[in-house]
N, C-alpha and C positions, 0 to 999 in steps of 0.2 A: 835827215835828222827829223825826227818825229815831232810833230807840234805837241804844244801842252795840251791842247785839247784832246788829241787821239790818246796821249797818255792818261788824261784823266778818264776818259771812255773806256780805255782798257783796263783801267784799275777798278773803275764801275762794274765792268762786266765780271772781273775776276772776283769782286766783292759778291756779286748777285749769285754766282755760280756757288760761292763758299757759303752763302746764307742759304741756298738751296739744299746744299748738302747737309749743312746742318739741321735744317727743317726735316729732311728725310731720316737722318740718323735719331732726332728726337722722336719722330713719329714711330720708328722702328722701336725704340726703347720703351716708349708708351705701350706699343702693342705688346711686347714682351713682358712687361711689368703687369698689364691687365690678363694677359694669359697665365702668369704665374699666380696671381691673386684669385683668378677662377678656380685654377687647378687646387690652390690652398684650400679655398671654401669648399670645394667638391671632396676634398679629403677630410675637412674637419666635419661636414655633414656625414661623411660615410662612417667616420670614427664615432660621432655622436649618435648615429642610428645603431651602430654595433652596440655601443655601451647601453642604449636604451633597451635593445632587444635581451641583452645580457641581464640587466637589473629586472626586467619584466620576467625572464625565465627563472632568475633567482628567487622572486617573489611568488610565482606559481609554484614553484618545487616547495618553498616553505609553507604555502597555503594548503597544498597537497598532503606535507608531512603532518600539520595541524589537523587536518581533517581526518587523516588514518588514526592520529593518536585519539582524538575526540572519539571516532568510531569505536576503537578498541575499548576505551573508558565506558563508552555506551553498553557494549556487548558485555563488560566484565559487571555493569551495574546490573543489567537484565538478568545475567546468570545467577548472580546474589540474590534477586529477588525470587527468583524461581527456586532456588536451592532453600532460601528461607522459608517459602510457601510450601514446599516439599516437606521440610522438616516440621512445620507447624500444622501440616494438615489434619494429621490426627486429632490433635488438641483442639483445633478449631471445630471439627465435626462433633467431637465429644461435647464441647461447649454449647453448640447449636442444639444438638440433641436434648442436652439438659435443660437449656432455655425453653425449648419448645416444649418438653415433657412439664416443666413446671408452670409455664404460661397457659398452654392449651389443654394439656392433659390432667394436669393438676387442679385446674378450675372446675372441670366437671365431676 
C-alpha cells in the first residue's frame, strides 16, 4: 500500500506535468496568434500600398488629362489670335500708313 506522502508526491508530479503541458500549449497558441497578427498586418499594409498606388495613378491620369485639355485650349486660343491678326492685318497696315502719312507726311 502506498503511503499518503507518496500519493501526494505523485499527484504533485502529475499536476506539474499538466501545468507544463498547459504552459507549452499556451505558448504555442500565443505564437500562432502573433504569427496571424503579423500576417494580417502585412496583408493590410500590402492592401494599403496597392490602394495608395492606385489613388496616385488615378490622380496622375486626371492631371495629365487636365494638362492636355489646357494645352488644347491654349493652342485653340493661339490659333484664334493668329486668325484674328491675319484677318485684321490689311486694315492695321492701312491704319498705320494713314497715321504715318497724316502725322509725318502731312506735317511737312
